C-alpha positions in Angstrom: -44.7 -21.7 29.0 -45.6 -24.8 26.9 -43.6 -28.0 26.9 -42.6 -27.3 23.3 -41.2 -23.8 24.1 -39.4 -25.2 27.1 -37.7 -27.7 24.9 -36.7 -25.0 22.4 -35.3 -22.9 25.2 -33.3 -25.9 26.6 -31.9 -26.6 23.1 -30.8 -22.9 22.8 -29.1 -23.1 26.3 -27.3 -26.3 25.2 -26.1 -24.7 22.0 -24.9 -21.7 23.9 -23.0 -24.0 26.4 -21.4 -25.8 23.5 -20.5 -22.6 21.7 -18.8 -21.1 24.8 -17.2 -24.3 26.0 -13.4 -24.3 25.9 -13.1 -20.7 24.8 -10.1 -18.6 25.8 -9.3 -15.0 26.9 -6.9 -13.8 24.2 -4.4 -11.0 23.7 -3.7 -10.3 20.1 -0.2 -8.8 19.5 0.6 -7.6 16.0 -0.8 -5.7 13.0 -1.9 -5.8 9.4 -4.9 -7.0 7.5 -3.9 -10.6 8.3 -4.1 -9.7 12.0 -7.4 -8.1 11.5 -8.9 -11.2 9.8 -7.5 -13.5 12.6 -9.1 -11.2 15.2 -12.5 -11.2 13.5 -12.5 -15.0 13.1 -11.5 -15.6 16.7 -14.3 -13.3 17.8 -16.8 -15.2 15.6 -15.7 -18.5 17.1 -16.7 -17.3 20.6 -13.2 -16.6 22.0 -12.9 -13.4 24.0 -10.2 -11.0 22.8 -9.4 -9.0 26.0 -6.8 -6.8 24.5 -5.2 -5.8 21.1 -1.6 -4.6 21.2 -0.5 -3.0 18.0 1.7 -0.4 16.4 1.0 3.4 16.7 -0.9 5.2 13.9 1.2 6.0 10.9 0.6 9.4 9.2 -2.6 9.7 11.1 -3.9 6.3 10.0 -4.6 3.4 12.3 -3.6 -0.2 11.5 -6.4 -2.4 10.2 -6.3 -4.6 13.3 -6.7 -1.5 15.6 -9.6 -0.2 13.5 -11.5 -3.6 13.7 -10.8 -3.9 17.5 -11.8 -0.3 18.2 -15.0 -0.7 16.2 -15.8 -3.9 18.3 -15.1 -2.2 21.6 -12.0 -4.3 22.4 -9.3 -2.4 24.4 -6.5 -1.3 22.1 -3.0 -0.4 23.1 -0.5 1.2 20.7 3.0 0.9 22.0 5.9 2.1 19.8 8.1 -0.3 21.7 7.9 -2.9 24.5 11.4 -2.5 26.1 14.3 -0.1 26.4 18.0 -1.2 26.7 16.9 -4.8 27.0 14.4 -4.2 29.8 10.6 -4.4 29.6 9.0 -0.9 30.0 7.1 -1.1 33.3 4.0 0.9 32.1 3.7 -1.4 29.0 4.0 -4.5 31.1 1.4 -3.3 33.6 -1.0 -2.4 30.7 -0.5 -5.8 29.2 -1.1 -7.7 32.5 -4.2 -5.7 33.2 -6.2 -7.5 30.5 -5.7 -11.0 32.1 -5.1 -13.0 28.9 -4.8 -16.8 29.0 -3.0 -17.0 25.6 -1.0 -14.5 23.4 -1.7 -14.8 19.7 0.8 -13.2 17.3 -0.5 -13.5 13.7 1.9 -11.0 12.3 4.2 -8.9 14.5 7.1 -6.7 13.6 7.9 -5.6 17.2 10.2 -7.4 19.6 8.1 -8.8 22.5 9.9 -9.5 25.8 10.0 -13.0 27.1 8.2 -12.1 30.4 5.3 -11.1 28.2 5.6 -14.1 26.0 5.6 -16.5 29.0 3.0 -14.6 31.1 -0.3 -16.2 30.1 -1.4 -19.6 31.3 -1.0 -21.1 27.8 2.0 -19.0 26.7 2.2 -17.6 23.1 1.7 -18.9 19.6 3.2 -17.3 16.4 2.4 -17.6 12.7 5.4 -18.0 10.4 5.2 -18.2 6.6 7.5 -21.1 6.0 7.7 -24.8 6.8 10.0 -24.6 9.8 12.8 -25.2 10.5 13.5 -24.0 6.9 13.6 -20.3 6.2 13.7 -18.9 9.8 13.8 -15.1 9.7 11.7 -12.2 8.5 11.8 -12.8 4.7 10.7 -16.4 4.7 8.3 -16.1 1.7 10.9 -14.4 -0.4 13.5 -17.0 0.4 11.1 -19.8 -0.5 11.0 -18.4 -4.0 14.7 -17.3 -4.2 15.8 -20.8 -3.3 13.5 -22.4 -5.9 11.6 -24.5 -3.3 8.9 -26.7 -4.8 6.8 -26.5 -1.6 5.8 -23.5 0.4 3.7 -23.3 3.5 3.4 -21.9 7.1 3.9 -23.0 10.7 2.1 -22.1 13.8 4.6 -22.6 16.7 5.0 -22.0 20.4 7.1 -18.9 21.1 10.4 -19.5 22.9 13.5 -17.4 23.5 15.0 -18.4 20.1 14.3 -16.9 16.6 11.5 -19.0 15.1 12.8 -22.0 17.0 9.9 -22.9 19.2 8.0 -26.3 19.1 5.6 -26.7 16.2 1.8 -26.7 16.9 0.7 -27.2 13.3 2.0 -26.8 9.7 0.4 -26.7 6.2 2.0 -26.7 2.8 1.2 -26.1 -0.9 2.9 -26.5 -4.2 4.9 -23.6 -5.6 4.0 -23.0 -9.3 6.7 -22.0 -11.8 5.6 -18.4 -12.0 4.3 -17.8 -8.5 5.2 -14.5 -6.9 5.3 -13.5 -3.2 1.9 -11.9 -3.7 0.5 -15.0 -5.6 1.6 -17.4 -2.8 0.3 -15.1 -0.1 -3.1 -14.5 -1.7 -3.7 -18.1 -2.8 -2.6 -20.0 0.3 -0.6 -18.3 3.0 -3.3 -15.6 3.8 -6.6 -17.5 3.6 -5.3 -20.8 4.9 -3.1 -19.1 7.5 -6.2 -17.4 9.1 -8.0 -20.7 9.3 -4.9 -22.3 10.8 -4.5 -19.7 13.5 -8.1 -20.1 14.6 -7.7 -23.9 14.5 -4.6 -23.7 16.6 -6.3 -21.5 19.3 -9.2 -24.0 19.5 -6.7 -27.0 19.8 -5.1 -25.2 22.8 -8.6 -24.5 24.3 -9.5 -28.2 24.0 -6.2 -29.3 25.5 -5.2 -31.1 22.3 -2.4 -28.8 20.9 0.9 -30.7 20.3 4.4 -29.4 21.0 6.7 -31.0 18.4 10.3 -30.0 18.8 11.9 -28.5 15.6 14.7 -30.6 14.2 18.0 -28.9 13.6 18.5 -30.9 10.4 17.5 -28.8 7.4 17.2 -25.6 9.5 18.1 -22.4 7.6 18.1 -18.7 8.7 18.0 -15.9 6.2 18.0 -12.2 7.0 15.7 -9.4 5.9 16.1 -8.7 2.2 17.4 -5.2 1.6 17.7 -3.2 -1.6 21.5 -3.2 -1.7 21.4 -7.1 -1.4 19.0 -7.6 -4.3 21.3 -6.8 -7.2 21.0 -9.4 -10.0 24.1 -11.6 -10.6 23.7 -12.5 -14.3 26.0 -15.5 -14.8 23.3 -18.0 -13.8 20.7 -20.2 -15.5 17.4 -18.5 -16.5 15.4 -20.3 -13.8 17.7 -19.1 -11.0 17.4 -15.5 -12.4 13.7 -15.9 -12.5 13.6 -17.1 -8.9 15.8 -14.2 -7.7 13.5 -11.6 -9.4 10.2 -13.1 -8.3 11.6 -13.7 -4.8 12.2 -9.9 -4.4 8.9 -8.8 -6.0 7.5 -6.3 -4.8 9.9 -5.7 -1.8 12.7 -4.8 -2.0 12.8 -5.4 -5.8 15.6 -7.1 -7.7 17.6 -4.6 -9.7 20.4 -4.1 -12.2 22.2 -1.2 -13.8 21.0 0.0 -17.2 22.5 3.1 -18.9 24.0 4.2 -15.6 20.9 4.0 -13.4 19.3 1.5 -11.1 16.3 -0.3 -12.8 14.1 -2.7 -10.7 12.4 -5.7 -12.4 8.8 -6.8 -11.6 6.5 -9.5 -13.0 9.0 -12.2 -14.0 7.9 -15.4 -15.8 9.8 -18.2 -17.5 9.6 -18.0 -21.3 8.5 -21.4 -22.6 7.8 -20.2 -26.2 10.0 -18.9 -28.9 11.8 -15.6 -28.2 9.7 -12.8 -29.8 11.4 -10.2 -32.0 12.6 -7.0 -30.2 15.1 -4.3 -29.8 18.4 -5.1 -27.9 19.1 -3.5 -24.5 22.5 -3.6 -23.0 22.5 -4.6 -19.3 25.6 -4.2 -17.1 27.1 -7.6 -16.2 24.9 -9.5 -18.6 26.8 -11.5 -21.3 23.9 -11.2 -23.7 21.7 -8.1 -24.2 18.1 -8.1 -23.2 15.3 -7.7 -25.8 12.6 -5.1 -25.4 9.6 -6.8 -27.1 5.8 -6.2 -27.3 5.4 -8.7 -24.4 8.1 -7.3 -22.1 11.8 -7.4 -21.5 13.3 -10.8 -22.4 16.4 -11.8 -20.4 18.8 -14.7 -21.0 20.5 -17.1 -18.6 23.9 -18.7 -19.1 22.1 -21.9 -20.1 20.6 -20.3 -23.2 17.1 -20.3 -21.8 15.0 -17.1 -21.3 12.7 -15.3 -19.0 10.6 -12.2 -19.4 9.7 -9.3 -17.1 6.6 -7.2 -17.5 7.4 -4.0 -15.6 10.4 -1.8 -14.8 10.9 0.9 -12.1 13.4 3.7 -12.3 15.3 5.4 -9.4 12.7 8.2 -9.3 10.0 5.7 -8.5 8.3 5.8 -11.9 7.1 2.4 -13.1 6.5 1.5 -16.8 5.6 -1.5 -18.9 8.9 -3.1 -19.9 7.7 -3.1 -23.5 7.7 0.7 -23.4 11.3 1.1 -22.3 12.5 2.9 -25.5 9.4 5.2 -25.6 9.2 5.9 -21.8 9.9 9.6 -22.2 7.4 10.2 -25.0 4.2 10.7 -22.9 2.4 14.0 -23.2 -0.3 15.6 -21.1 -3.8 15.4 -22.8 -6.5 17.9 -22.4 -9.6 16.6 -20.5 -13.2 16.8 -21.7 -15.9 18.1 -19.3 -16.9 14.5 -18.5 -13.3 13.5 -17.8 -12.9 16.5 -15.5 -15.8 15.2 -13.4 -14.2 11.8 -13.1 -10.9 13.4 -12.1 -12.7 15.4 -9.3 -14.3 12.2 -8.0 -10.8 10.5 -8.0 -9.3 13.5 -6.2 -11.9 13.0 -3.4 -11.0 9.3 -3.2 -7.3 10.1 -3.0 -8.1 12.6 -0.2 -10.0 10.0 1.7 -7.2 7.6 1.6 -4.4 10.1 2.1 -6.1 11.7 5.1 -2.8 13.2 6.3 -2.3 15.2 3.1 -4.0 18.7 3.4 -4.5 19.2 -0.4 -4.2 16.7 -3.3 -2.1 18.4 -5.9 -0.9 17.2 -9.3 2.5 16.4 -7.8 1.1 14.4 -4.8 2.7 11.0 -4.8 0.4 8.2 -3.7 3.0 6.1 -1.9 5.3 8.9 -0.7 2.2 10.3 1.0 1.9 7.2 3.2 -0.3 4.8 1.1 0.3 1.1 1.5 -0.5 -1.9 -0.6 -4.0 -2.4 0.9 -4.7 1.2 -0.1 -4.1 0.3 -3.7 -6.9 -2.3 -3.5 -9.2 0.3 -1.9 -8.4 2.9 -4.6 -9.1 0.5 -7.4 -12.4 -0.7 -5.8 -13.6 2.8 -5.0 -13.0 4.1 -8.5 -14.9 1.1 -9.9 -17.8 1.8 -7.6 -17.9 5.6 -8.1 -16.8 6.0 -11.7 -19.3 3.9 -13.6 -17.6 0.6 -13.3 -14.2 1.8 -14.6 -11.9 -1.2 -14.1 -8.3 -0.4 -13.2 -5.6 -2.9 -12.2 -3.4 -2.7 -9.2 -0.4 -2.2 -11.5 -2.0 0.9 -12.9 -1.4 2.6 -9.5 2.2 1.4 -9.2 2.9 2.7 -12.8 1.4 6.2 -12.1 2.1 7.1 -8.5 1.7 10.9 -9.0 -1.8 12.3 -9.1 -1.3 14.0 -12.5 0.1 10.8 -14.1 -2.6 8.7 -12.6 -5.4 10.9 -14.1 -3.6 10.7 -17.5 -3.7 6.9 -17.2 -7.4 6.9 -16.2 -8.2 9.1 -19.1 -6.4 6.7 -21.4 -8.5 3.9 -20.0 -11.7 5.8 -20.5 -10.8 6.6 -24.1 -9.8 3.0 -24.8 -6.4 4.0 -25.9 -4.7 1.0 -24.3 -6.9 -1.7 -25.8 -5.2 -2.1 -29.2 -1.7 -1.8 -27.8 -2.4 -4.5 -25.2 -3.3 -7.2 -27.8 0.0 -9.0 -28.2 -0.1 -12.2 -30.2 2.9 -14.6 -30.1 2.4 -16.6 -33.3 3.8 -19.9 -34.6 4.3 -19.2 -38.3 4.5 -21.8 -41.1 5.0 -21.4 -44.9 2.4 -23.8 -46.2 -0.3 -23.9 -49.0 1.4 -21.0 -50.7 0.9 -18.6 -47.8 2.3 -17.7 -44.4 0.0 -19.2 -41.7 0.2 -17.4 -38.4 -1.3 -19.4 -35.5 -1.7 -18.2 -31.8 -1.0 -21.0 -29.4 -1.7 -19.5 -25.9 -4.8 -19.3 -23.7 -7.0 -16.3 -24.6 -8.3 -14.8 -21.3 -9.7 -11.4 -20.7 -8.7 -10.1 -24.1 -5.1 -11.2 -23.9 -3.1 -14.2 -25.1 -1.3 -15.7 -22.1 0.6 -18.8 -21.1 -1.1 -21.3 -18.8 -0.7 -20.2 -15.2 1.6 -23.2 -14.4 3.5 -22.8 -17.8 2.4 -26.3 -19.0 2.0 -27.0 -22.7 1.2 -29.9 -25.0 1.9 -30.8 -28.6 -0.8 -30.5 -31.2 -0.1 -32.9 -34.0 -0.5 -32.7 -37.8 -2.3 -36.0 -38.7 -1.0 -35.7 -42.3 2.6 -36.5 -41.3 2.6 -36.9 -37.5 4.7 -33.8 -37.0 4.2 -31.4 -34.1 2.6 -28.2 -35.4 3.4 -26.3 -32.2 3.2 -26.5 -28.4 -0.2 -25.2 -27.1 -0.9 -23.8 -23.6 -2.4 -26.5 -21.4 -5.0 -24.6 -19.3 -5.0 -25.3 -15.6 -7.8 -24.9 -13.0 -6.4 -21.5 -12.2 -6.8 -20.5 -15.9 -10.4 -21.7 -16.0 -11.2 -19.7 -12.9 -9.5 -16.6 -14.5 -11.5 -17.0 -17.7 -14.8 -17.4 -15.9 -14.0 -14.4 -13.7 -13.2 -12.3 -16.8 -16.4 -13.4 -18.5 -18.5 -12.7 -15.4 -16.9 -9.2 -14.9 -17.5 -8.4 -18.6 -21.1 -9.4 -18.3 -21.8 -7.7 -15.0 -19.6 -4.6 -15.0 -18.2 -4.2 -18.5 -19.1 -2.5 -21.7 -20.8 -5.6 -23.1 -23.5 -5.7 -20.4 -24.4 -2.1 -21.2 -24.2 -2.4 -25.0 -27.4 -2.2 -27.0 -28.5 -5.1 -29.1 -27.8 -3.3 -32.4 -24.2 -2.6 -31.4 -23.8 -6.3 -30.5 -25.0 -7.2 -34.0 -22.5 -4.7 -35.6 -19.6 -6.5 -33.8 -20.9 -9.9 -34.9 -21.2 -8.7 -38.5 -17.6 -7.3 -38.3 -16.4 -10.7 -36.9 -18.1 -12.5 -39.8 -16.4 -10.2 -42.3 -13.0 -10.9 -40.7 -13.6 -14.7 -40.8 -14.4 -14.4 -44.5 -11.3 -12.2 -45.1 -9.1 -14.8 -43.5 -10.9 -17.9 -44.8 -8.0 -19.3 -46.7 -5.7 -19.1 -43.7 -8.4 -20.6 -41.4 -9.1 -23.4 -43.9 -5.3 -24.1 -44.1 -5.1 -24.2 -40.3 -8.1 -26.6 -40.2 -6.4 -28.9 -42.7 -3.1 -28.9 -40.7 -4.7 -29.4 -37.3 -7.7 -31.7 -38.0 -6.8 -33.3 -41.4 -9.8 -31.7 -43.0 -9.7 -31.6 -46.8 -8.8 -28.0 -47.7 -11.5 -27.6 -50.3 -14.2 -28.9 -47.9 -12.8 -26.8 -45.1 -13.0 -23.7 -47.2 -16.7 -24.3 -48.2 -18.1 -26.0 -45.1 -15.9 -25.6 -42.0 -15.2 -21.9 -42.7 -18.0 -21.0 -45.1 -20.8 -22.2 -42.8 -19.1 -20.5 -39.8 -19.2 -17.1 -41.6 -22.9 -17.7 -42.6 -23.7 -18.7 -39.0 -22.3 -15.5 -37.5 -24.1 -13.3 -40.1 -27.4 -15.1 -39.4 -27.2 -14.6 -35.7 -25.9 -11.1 -36.0 -29.3 -10.3 -37.5 -31.1 -11.8 -34.5 -29.4 -9.5 -32.0 -32.1 -6.7 -32.1 -35.0 -9.0 -32.9 -35.1 -11.1 -29.7 -38.5 -10.4 -28.2 -40.7 -11.5 -25.3 -44.5 -11.8 -25.3 -47.6 -10.4 -23.6 -50.6 -12.5 -22.5 -53.9 -10.9 -21.4 -55.4 -12.1 -18.1 -59.0 -12.8 -18.9 -60.2 -13.2 -15.2 -59.8 -9.4 -14.7 -62.9 -7.2 -15.4 -62.4 -4.9 -17.2 -59.5 -6.8 -18.9 -56.7 -4.3 -18.4 -54.1 -6.6 -16.9 -51.6 -8.8 -18.6 -48.5 -10.8 -18.0 -45.3 -10.3 -20.0 -42.2 -12.3 -20.7 -38.9 -10.5 -21.2 -36.0 -12.5 -22.6 -32.7 -11.7 -21.0 -29.1 -13.1 -21.3 -28.2 -15.7 -18.8 -24.6 -14.6 -18.0 -21.5 -16.7 -18.4 -21.9 -19.7 -20.7 -19.4 -22.5 -21.1 -19.0 -24.3 -24.4 -17.1 -27.6 -24.9 -16.8 -28.6 -28.6 -15.6 -31.7 -30.4 -12.8 -32.2 -32.9 -14.6 -33.1 -36.2 -15.6 -29.5 -37.2 -13.5 -27.4 -34.9 -14.4 -23.9 -36.2 -18.0 -24.7 -37.3 -19.0 -26.2 -34.0 -17.5 -23.1 -32.3 -19.6 -20.9 -34.6 -22.8 -22.9 -34.1 -22.7 -22.6 -30.3 -21.0 -19.3 -29.7 -22.8 -17.1 -32.3 -26.2 -17.8 -30.7 -24.7 -17.3 -27.2 -23.2 -13.9 -28.1 -26.3 -12.7 -30.0 -28.4 -13.1 -26.8 -25.9 -11.0 -24.9 -24.1 -13.7 -22.9 -20.3 -14.0 -22.4 -18.5 -17.2 -22.9 -15.6 -19.5 -22.0 -14.9 -22.0 -24.7 -12.8 -25.2 -24.5 -11.9 -26.5 -27.9 -11.1 -30.2 -28.4 -7.6 -30.9 -27.0 -6.5 -32.3 -30.4 -7.8 -29.4 -32.5 -7.3 -26.1 -30.7 -5.8 -23.8 -33.4 -8.7 -22.4 -35.3 -10.4 -21.5 -32.0 -7.4 -19.5 -31.0 -7.2 -17.8 -34.4 -10.9 -17.0 -33.9 -10.0 -15.4 -30.6 -7.5 -13.1 -32.3 -10.1 -12.1 -34.9 -12.7 -11.4 -32.2 -10.3 -9.0 -30.6 -9.7 -7.3 -33.9 -13.4 -7.0 -34.5 -13.7 -5.0 -31.3 -15.3 -7.4 -28.8 -14.7 -6.1 -25.3 -12.2 -7.9 -23.0 -13.6 -10.9 -21.2 -16.6 -11.5 -23.6 -14.8 -14.3 -25.4 -12.3 -16.6 -23.6 -10.7 -19.6 -25.2 -8.9 -22.2 -22.9 -7.2 -25.1 -24.7 -6.6 -28.2 -22.6 -8.0 -31.5 -21.4 -11.6 -32.3 -20.7 -10.7 -34.0 -17.4 -9.3 -30.8 -16.0 -10.6 -27.7 -17.9 -13.9 -29.3 -19.0 -14.7 -30.8 -15.6 -14.0 -27.5 -13.9 -16.3 -25.7 -16.3 -19.2 -28.1 -15.5 -18.6 -27.6 -11.8 -18.0 -23.8 -11.7 -20.7 -22.0 -9.7 -20.5 -18.8 -11.8 -21.4 -20.5 -15.1 -25.1 -20.3 -15.9 -25.3 -22.6 -18.9 -23.1 -25.2 -20.5 -23.2 -26.6 -24.0 -21.4 -29.8 -24.8 -21.0 -32.0 -27.9 -19.3 -35.3 -27.4 -19.8 -38.8 -26.1 -22.7 -40.1 -24.1 -20.5 -41.2 -21.3 -18.9 -37.7 -20.8 -22.3 -36.1 -21.3 -23.7 -38.0 -18.3 -20.8 -36.8 -16.1 -21.3 -33.2 -17.3 -25.1 -33.3 -16.6 -24.4 -34.7 -13.1 -21.7 -32.0 -12.4 -24.0 -29.2 -13.7 -26.8 -30.4 -11.4 -24.7 -30.9 -8.3 -22.9 -27.6 -8.6 -25.5 -24.9 -9.2 -28.3 -26.5 -11.3 -26.9 -24.7 -14.4 -28.8 -25.1 -17.6 -27.2 -27.7 -19.9 -27.5 -28.6 -23.6 -26.0 -31.9 -24.7 -25.4 -33.2 -28.2 -24.3 -36.8 -27.7 -23.6 -40.0 -29.6 -26.0 -41.6 -32.0 -26.3 -44.4 -34.5 -28.2 -42.9 -37.5 -29.6 -45.6 -39.9 -30.1 -45.1 -43.7 -32.7 -47.5 -45.2 -32.6 -48.3 -48.9 -35.5 -50.1 -50.6 -35.5 -51.9 -54.0 -37.6 -49.3 -55.7 -34.9 -46.6 -55.2 -32.8 -44.9 -58.0 -29.9 -47.1 -57.3 -27.0 -44.9 -58.6 -28.4 -41.9 -56.6 -28.8 -44.1 -53.5 -25.2 -45.2 -53.8 -24.0 -41.6 -54.0 -26.2 -40.5 -51.1 -25.1 -43.6 -49.1 -21.4 -42.9 -49.7 -21.9 -39.2 -48.8 -23.7 -40.1 -45.6 -20.7 -42.4 -44.6 -17.6 -40.7 -46.0 -18.4 -36.9 -45.9 -15.6 -35.2 -43.9 -13.7 -38.5 -43.6 -16.7 -40.0 -41.8 -16.1 -37.6 -38.9 -19.6 -36.3 -38.9 -22.2 -36.1 -36.2 -25.0 -37.0 -38.6 -23.1 -39.7 -40.5 -25.0 -42.9 -41.4 -23.7 -45.3 -38.8 -25.7 -48.1 -40.4 -27.0 -48.8 -43.9 -29.9 -51.2 -44.3 -30.3 -52.4 -47.9 -33.2 -54.5 -49.1 -31.9 -58.0 -49.8 -32.9 -58.1 -53.5 -30.6 -55.3 -54.4 -27.9 -55.8 -51.7 -25.2 -57.4 -53.8 -25.6 -54.9 -56.6 -25.5 -52.0 -54.2 -22.3 -53.3 -52.5 -20.6 -53.8 -55.9 -21.4 -50.2 -57.0 -20.2 -48.8 -53.6 -16.9 -50.6 -54.0 -16.5 -49.3 -57.6 -17.1 -45.7 -56.4 -14.8 -46.1 -53.4 -11.9 -47.2 -55.6 -12.2 -43.9 -57.4 -11.7 -41.9 -54.2 -8.3 -40.4 -53.7 -6.8 -40.7 -50.2 -4.0 -38.2 -49.6 -2.7 -34.8 -48.4 -5.7 -32.6 -47.4 -4.0 -29.6 -49.0 -4.0 -31.4 -52.4 -7.0 -30.0 -54.3 -7.7 -33.4 -55.8 -7.9 -35.3 -52.5 -11.2 -36.8 -51.5 -10.3 -38.3 -48.2 -7.6 -36.9 -45.9 -6.1 -38.5 -42.7 -8.3 -39.3 -39.8 -8.3 -36.7 -37.1 -6.0 -38.3 -34.5 -4.5 -41.6 -33.6 -7.0 -42.8 -31.1 -9.8 -42.3 -33.6 -8.0 -44.2 -36.4 -7.3 -47.1 -34.0 -11.0 -47.2 -33.1 -12.0 -47.5 -36.8 -9.6 -50.4 -37.3 -10.9 -52.1 -34.1 -14.5 -51.8 -35.5 -13.4 -53.4 -38.8 -11.6 -56.3 -36.9 -14.6 -56.8 -34.6 -17.0 -57.0 -37.7 -14.9 -59.7 -39.3 -14.6 -61.5 -36.0 -18.3 -61.5 -35.5 -19.0 -62.9 -39.0 -19.2 -59.9 -41.4 -17.6 -60.1 -44.9 -14.9 -57.5 -45.5 -15.3 -56.6 -49.1 -12.7 -53.7 -49.4 -10.3 -51.7 -47.3 -10.5 -52.2 -43.5 -6.9 -51.5 -42.8 -4.5 -48.6 -42.4 -3.2 -47.3 -45.8 0.4 -48.2 -46.5 1.8 -44.7 -46.0 3.0 -42.7 -43.0 0.5 -41.7 -40.3 -3.2 -41.6 -40.0 -4.7 -42.7 -43.3 
């Protein structure tokens, strides 16, 4: 053995000693997927799990923790109970002591464990509890966090004692509660992933002798019991936020309910309504002072403070769940006849059901998924198996809850296959204005995965009309969660959706259709551009919108003409070899556009992106989001599949920065300042070396000599400076005029400027509308002041026009 190999061996031995140093023999007591993940991570960390104590099989199916332990060769014990009449069962105690555990770990346990078992190991027992103790002791802690409207949620890992969740704290972690969080949302976002890490961290602290024991204070302690169905009835004489907290705190178990038309109806999917109440059909609800409204978005409910909330889904006493928007048409469904291809899909799904419901001898039309023993984790398995085995067919968990019987489920699947749900699911909540002799209808929400939706945290901001300073509407302010949802939707559409399988000619057809819709709606789009950006209507009609239409038609023609190349390899004899280049789409592209030409900049960047077969997430400028959102509506009407186009209004610092950092984005295009461009390029490089295209600041000069046609030079110079109010990426930032004609040139320019009409952009005679937004106007004024201060002569203008707002 060489000296070098001896060194390597000693290093491996040292690593092994470090790995196994301060590791414990553990007994895991509990169940569930959470318990399984804690078990797996503890094993990976080198701890030895000497026994797993879990619940008996249910309907012939073992608990996930038992399955993982059995697969790993860990002894598994399945006791229905640990004690009888207050005394520990002797055989159970003996089986437990036989494994010789040094610490009991209870990640999630529904059984009562006797104190002699709790205190038996050298280090005692630790328990995971999903609240910030001493608040919300008891078995429904997550529910009560939401019911009580807590602004913080979290979990505790504590030392077990003879009280109910009263033992000393080992560690705690917390997170913010978002306005529309549900039990599932909190659990999946924080309590589940961070709880697993915390349990593993707690075990290692004990192994290292560093685990604290912090007594729980009695101040602030609360205890709430298990939520039962009979306790979950809604009391209506309360503010909307309290009603919302009650409903989301009981979602999915046991479900908040009320009485409608003589039967119990349970509400799911509550969110606060921050926009105007959409039109709908009244629905009388027992105990409610004001009827609910069945709308296209769901069932709108009203609090005693006049504010509103909306619920997405309703469940009846027989277990059937429907979208709340379909309450009045719930009984109108009919059985459709299946094609041969759909029959094949149904047979595949029947096999999947049989695999999950292993205790059911035969899957029949009347077989109910949940009444046959399926649990929430089986829903995830069902959706994923169908996606894998049925050609990428993407269902949602809610589809299973809404069609629990096999026959109903197949009908829902067939509807998905036929695309029957797509048109019905496009719900647009407009802000409407009577302006420019027309009714302008403007979407104002994020557009993600083919749907308009409020920001995840419910935040909005005002978009301002620069003509008079009024608020046009409140626009959704995209959060990091919204960006991640949009990117995930775009990635799924590219990798698994119809768009990725579509041939190039069909892509072109959709783009031509979108161009036609832009042209059909050009007057409305130009009006929105005038309202939101201050663009002169006539210019917006010709340039902002007209060039956008032309751009989409141009790139639509490119879709089936993108080709690679072949190159012979001369070195080979005979010359029969070659290399070839195949051009393929990148994947998800991010686009961040400026405010000077909101729709045209969108068209220039997105049309090429889509023609090549990519999907996109686009962030419009924060001050001019409305034509981008109208474009999203038209893209859906054109037939673009869900997830291909996503629009997220909001700030560059939050949404834009997240896009530049996101690991699933393959290319980013940005138009804006050099300073921000540098930051974006850095973030793109550090994150995943994504491709990046930057169009940044410039200072274009126009040089005029004394042999020019002076009148023509004046017109061209003015156009270069004042076109689109000077808000132009190719504007002449500097004019150099030969000295011999300087004074005459300036005189002619002033004469022409005095003829220009500054005014309302919707007035057809206006030449120059308001500047886009306040910060830009102030920057222009600062430049004028700086020029005078530094010695320039101010010949004309240079100040804000004496009329309201940004002229």
